[in-house]
C-alpha positions as CSV (number, residue, x, y, z in Angstrom):
1,M,207.4,125.1,59.0
2,S,204.7,125.9,61.9
3,T,205.6,124.4,65.9
4,T,201.8,124.8,66.4
5,A,200.0,122.0,67.4
6,P,197.2,121.0,64.8
7,W,194.4,121.2,67.1
8,M,195.4,124.4,68.8
9,A,193.0,126.6,66.2
10,R,190.2,123.7,67.4
11,I,190.3,123.0,71.1
12,R,190.0,126.2,73.8
13,H,189.6,126.6,77.4
14,D,188.0,129.6,78.6
15,P,186.7,129.7,82.2
16,A,183.7,131.2,81.2
17,I,182.5,128.4,79.3
18,M,182.2,125.3,80.8
19,A,183.9,126.0,83.8
20,G,187.7,126.3,81.9
21,K,187.3,122.3,80.3
22,A,188.5,121.5,77.0
23,V,185.8,121.9,74.2
24,V,185.5,121.9,70.5
25,S,186.1,125.9,69.3
26,G,183.0,128.2,69.0
27,T,180.9,125.4,70.8
28,R,180.1,124.1,74.3
29,V,180.8,120.5,73.3
30,P,183.9,119.3,75.7
31,V,186.6,117.2,73.8
32,A,185.7,114.5,77.1
33,T,182.2,114.1,76.2
34,V,183.4,113.8,72.4
35,L,186.2,111.4,73.6
36,R,183.8,109.3,76.0
37,R,181.4,108.6,73.4
38,L,183.5,107.4,71.0
39,A,185.0,105.3,73.4
40,A,181.8,103.9,74.3
41,G,181.8,102.8,70.4
42,A,179.9,105.9,68.3
43,T,181.4,106.3,65.1
44,R,182.8,109.5,63.7
45,S,179.4,109.4,62.2
46,D,177.1,109.3,64.9
47,V,179.6,112.6,67.2
48,L,178.4,114.5,64.4
49,A,174.8,113.5,64.5
50,D,175.1,114.4,67.7
51,W,176.7,117.7,67.6
52,P,176.1,119.0,63.9
53,Q,178.1,121.8,64.9
54,L,180.7,119.9,65.0
55,C,183.0,118.5,61.8
56,D,185.4,116.1,61.1
57,Q,187.8,118.0,61.5
58,D,186.9,118.8,64.8
59,I,186.8,114.8,65.9
60,D,190.5,115.1,64.7
61,A,191.3,117.8,66.5
62,C,189.7,115.9,70.2
63,L,191.8,113.1,69.6
64,L,195.2,114.8,69.1
65,Y,194.6,116.7,72.3
66,A,194.5,113.9,74.4
67,A,197.1,112.4,72.6
68,T,198.8,115.3,73.3
69,E,197.7,115.6,77.4
70,I,198.5,112.0,77.8
71,D,202.1,112.7,76.3
72,H,202.4,115.4,79.5
73,V,201.3,112.9,81.7
74,V,204.3,112.1,84.3
75,E,203.7,108.4,86.4
76,V,204.5,109.0,89.9
77,A,204.3,105.1,90.4
């Protein structure tokens, strides 16, 4: 059984691309931009129409990446 998170092959951080922000691998599409579009009510089809270089699995990877990152946030209250 692999311990690699399913999003890891599709999401990258590279200081030379978008100042190191998380992007979909092979693109300059930031994960945060995809998430914002979905949060604003865009459908998967809308996102894929906006960025034809993405596929449905890339959207899944963005969502899984966000969920993983949230799990690492520590409450300071």
